[in-house]
N, C-alpha and C positions, 0 to 999 in steps of 0.2 A: 256355227261360228258367228259371233256377234262383234261388231267393231264399234268402239266408242272414242269420241274426242275427249281428252282428259287434261286436267291441270290448268296450266297458265292460259291456254287458249280459251277455255270456258270462263275462267275468272275474268280475263280482260274483256271478253265480249259483254259480260254482264255489267262491267264497270264502264262500258262505252269507250274503252281504249282500243287502239289499233292492235290487231292480232298479227304477230310475225311468225313465230315458230308454233307448229302444231304437233302435239304428241298424241299417239293413238295407242289404245290398249285392246287386245284381242282376246275375247272370252270364249272358251269352248273349243280351242284349236290346239293342234299339236305342231311341233316343229316340222314334221314331215308334211303336214297339210300346207304349211306356209311355203315350204320349199317347192311343193307341187304347183302352187299358184304363182311362182316366179319371184318370190321375195328373196332377197339376198341377206344372209345372216351376218351380223357385225358384232354382236354381244359375246365377249369372251366368258363373262361370269354368269350371265343369264340371257335368255333368248330374246334378242332384239333383232329386227329385220328392217331393211330398207325396201320401200315400195318400188316395184319394177319400173314405174313410170315417173312418179313424183319425187322419189328419193326421200320421202318423209319417213320418220321412224315409227315402227309398229312394234310393240312389246307384248309378249304373251302375259296374261294376267298371272300374277305371282304372289307368294307370301314370302316372308323372310323371318329369320330369327338371329338374335345376337350370338356370335360364336367366337368373338375376339375383341381386341381394343380398336378404337378409332373408326374412321369412315369406312374402311374396307372390312371390318370385322363382322361380316354377315354371311349367313348361308341362305341361298335362295331356292325356292321350290316353285316350278311352273308346271302346271298340268291343266287339261280340259276341265277338271273338277273345280278349279279355283274360281270363285265368284267375283263379280265386279266389286261387291262391298268388301270382300277380303282383300282385293288389290288396293282399294282406296284407303283402307284403314292404316296401311303402312306409310302413307304420305305424311308430310311434315305439318301443314296447316289446313284447317278446315276449308279455307278459300281455295286451296289447291287440290281438294279431295272431291271435286265434283266431276261429272261426266255427262256427255250428251250423245244421243244417237243421231242418225242421219236426219231425223225429223226435228232436231233440236229439243227433244224431250229430255228434261234434266233429271239425272240421278244424283240425289244429294243426301246420302244417309247420315252425314255428320254435321248438317246445318251450316254448310259454308255460305249459302246465300243469305242466311240470317246474320252471320258475322260480317258479310260484305256490307249489309245495310247498316250494321252497328259500327262499322269501321274498326273491327277488331281482328288482330292477328292471334289466333288461338290454335293450340296444338290439337291434333286429331285424337291421339291416345297416349297413354303413359309410355309407349314405345318411342315416343319423341326423344326421350332422354338416352336412348341407346346410341344415338348418332350425334357426336360432338359438332360435326359440320353444321348442324341445324342452328346452333347458336349464331354463327356467322350469317347464315341464310335469313333468319328471322330479322336480324339487324339490317340486313340489306333490303329486305322487303319493307321494313319500317322506313328506311330512307326513300325508297321508290315511291311509296304511297303516302308519305307525310303531307304532301300538298292536298291530299283528299281527306285528311284528318284521321288517318289510321294510327292506332297505338297498339302496343303489345299487351294482351290480356294479362292481368296480375298472375294468374295461375301458370301461364306460360313463361313469364319472366321469372317465376320462382324455380321452375324446372331448369331454365337457362342458368340460374344462379347455382343450382345444385351441380349441373354439368361443369361449370366454371371451377367449382371447388373440388371436384372429383379427381382431377388430374387427367381426365379424358381429353382435354383440349391439346395437351402435349403430344398426343398420338396423331394429330393431324399432320399430314405432309405439307411441305412448303408449297408444293404445286397446288394442292386443293385450296389451301388458305389464300394464296395469292389470287387464284381465280375469283373467289368471293370478294376479297378486299378490292381488287381492281375493278370489278363490276359495280361494287357499292360506291366507290369513289367517283365513278362516272354518272351516278344518279344525280337528279336535280337538287337533292338535299343531303349530300354525303355526310355532313356534320351530324345528322341524326344517326347514322351508322355508328359513329364513335360514341355518341351519347348513350345509345342502347347498349353497346358493349360495356361501357363503363357502369351503367346502371345494374347490370347483372354480374359484374365482377370479372368479366372476360378480358377487359382491356388490360388489367394489371397482370394477367397471365400471358396474354399474347403480345402486347406492346407496353411493358411496364415503363418504358422510357417516355411514353406519351402520358400514361396515367399519372406519372410523377409531376407533370406540369400543373395539374389542378391544385389550387391553393398556394401557388407560388406567385408572389406579387411582383409587379413591374412598376416603374416610376409613373405616377398618375399624370404628370405633365405630358408624357408621350403616349401613355396608354390609359385612357379614361376607363377602360373595362378592368384595369388593374390585374386581374387573374390571367396567368399565362395560358392555362388550359382553355379558358373561355376565348382568349385571343386566337389561339390555334384553330378552334372551331369556326370562329368568325372569318379567319383568312381562307379556310377550306370552303365556307359558304360563299364567299366572294368569288373564289375560283370557279365555282359551279355557276353562279349568276353570270359570270363573264365567259362561260362556255370554254374554259381552258381545257387543254388535252390532259391525259392521264399523267404525263411526265410532270407537268406543272402542279397538278393537284397533289401528287405524291411529295413533291418538293415542299409544297406549302404545309403539308401535315407534319413534316419532319424538321422544318427549318430552325426551330427554336429549342430543340432538344437539350442544348447545352445549359439552358436556364434551369433545368431540373437538377443540375449538379452544383449550383451556387450555394455556398453555406448560408444558413439562415441569418447569421450575424452581418452578412453583406447585403441582404435584401434591403430595398427593392432593386438595387443596381446588380448588373450582371456583366462584370468585367470579363472580356475575352470569351464570352459564351459561344461565340462563333467557332473558335478553335476547339474549345472543350467539347462541343457537341459532335465533332466530326467522328470520333470513335463510336458514339451512340448511333449516329446515322448509318455508319458502316455495319454495325451490328444488326440493325433492323433490316437493312438491305439484304444481308446475307441470310438472315433468319427465314425470310420469305422468298428468297431467290428472285428478287425483283429484276425485271429486264434491264439489260445494261444501260439503256438510255435514261431509265427512271433512276438508277443508282447514280449515275454520273451527275445528272442535274441536281439531285437531292444534296449531294456532297458540295457541289459548286455553290448552290444557293445557301446552304448552311454556312459556308465559309465566307461568302462575299455579299450577303444581302444587306449588311449595313453599309458596304461600299456603294451599293446601288442607291441607298437613301441619301448618302452624302455626295452623290455624283457631281453636283454643281460646285462642291468645295475641293474636290480632289485635284492634286497636282497633276500636271500632264504626264509625269513619269509614273505616278501611281495608276492613272487611267490607262496608260500603256500596258502596265503589268496586268491589270485586269483583263484587258482585251486579249493579251497573250495567254492568260490562263484559260480563257474560253476558246482559243484557236478560232477567232472570229473570221479569219481569212479563208479557212476551209470548212468551218462549221457555223455559218451565220445563224442558222435556225436555233441552235442551242443558246446562243446569246439572246435571241429574241425571247425564248422561253424564260431565260433568267430575268429579263426586264419584266415580263408578265408576272413572275412569281413575286418580285419586289413590289410591283404595284398592288398585287392582291394582299401583301403583307401590310402595306401602308393603308389600304382601304379596310382591312380587317380589324378596325378599331372603332369603339362605340362612338357614334356621332360624327365620324370622319369618313364614312363610306363613300360620300360623294365628292370629297376633296380632290382637286386636280393633283396630278403627279407629273410635274414638268421634267422630272428626272428621266422618264421614259424617252422622250423625244431627244433629250440631251445625250443620253447614251447611244441612242441610234445614230445620231449625227457624229458622235465621236468614232464609232465603228466605221462609219462611211468615210470619214476623214482619213483614218488609218488605212483603210482598204484602198483608198485612192492613190496611194504611193506606188509609182510605177517602178518595176524592177529593171526593165530594159535599159533605161539611161544609165543606170549604175553598172550594169554589165559592159555597156559601151565605154565607160570610164576605166574599165579594167579591173574592177572589183571581182573577187571570186573567193570561194571557201569562207572561212570564218570572217575574213574582212567584208565579204559581201553581206553577211548576216548582220554585222555591226552597222554597216552603212544603211541597210534597210531599216534597222531599229532607229537609227539617228534621224532618218528622213520621216519616219512615222511620228517620232517624238516632236519634231519641228511642225509637222502637220497638226498635231494635237495642240501644241502651243498656240498656233495660229487660230485654230478652231475655238479654243477657250477664250482668247482675246476677243474674237469677233462675237462670241456669244455673250460676253460680259459688257459689250457696248450698249 
């Protein structure tokens, strides 16, 4: 039995990056031998075990062959005869197909270290094209390592293009796709993820609503970058620079989908794009089964982001409706995330990345003013039922009128 550290742990150590998760592969062992040493089996499809003390995953060396469509369409074979090289060749990228023994001796049959130095994301073998999930994975790695200068090798990009055209991407489950998308969006340069998907043709298959934004112009006075797709990527880039959470990043990605529906004769104006985009945002949310908090924020940002930009001009009654829509009294954090998404939208414009966004503090102040209305005095005056609701609304409106007047002085 020989045990090797494999994959990301080896790659990141060689890159000088912190190693978090460690995967191990075991060569020359049987399931029975692993169980005898106290390992606990966890793999339903192939032999993976948890170490009795560390809890880390140890997988028996295995080979695989394509037996069906999609990510799950594989038959695995694990036995003591499977070599380390045979196990590594089934991996996606050469930089993920290296192994180390306990002395840090490197096994690198597919030149992963050379590609690390060349800053290339290159597939290990033609078997890469058997797994459509790898299109998303490579795009995610491109986003992760963009700051180090990594790019996708042309021949790998061509395989990704073939996969995108083959129909295999449609076989991906929503859960697997969302796992890759959400991880990619949380990278330091998530816009690269979208750029790579677009370059290989996967974006128009997976998210045609976003792909449709490229080439759609906006008024240059408000958007010096003009192109709506470029703007969307810039907003996503700003969200990452400002360390926004996944909910905000997802909302930033989807906020302008309605502009893709504008007839060409109306360009570069996009009248009512906020409302038109809601059905598209809903469709993307459902396609990937995004978590509820991501879905809700994306829809609210899509509908109200221009309200955010015009916050200083809104009538108190419109401001109150906005606050009610977000239920700021019970869910203040969601409104805070809305403000963040609006600010990222404003900053995601060429040359305006550093411009101040006074709307943010104004909206926070408005929410605070509305929340400051006390219910108890109204109860003491005898209000109850629907009358109490109207009285609360009236007091909140008065509070917002006073707030707006004070802010305009």
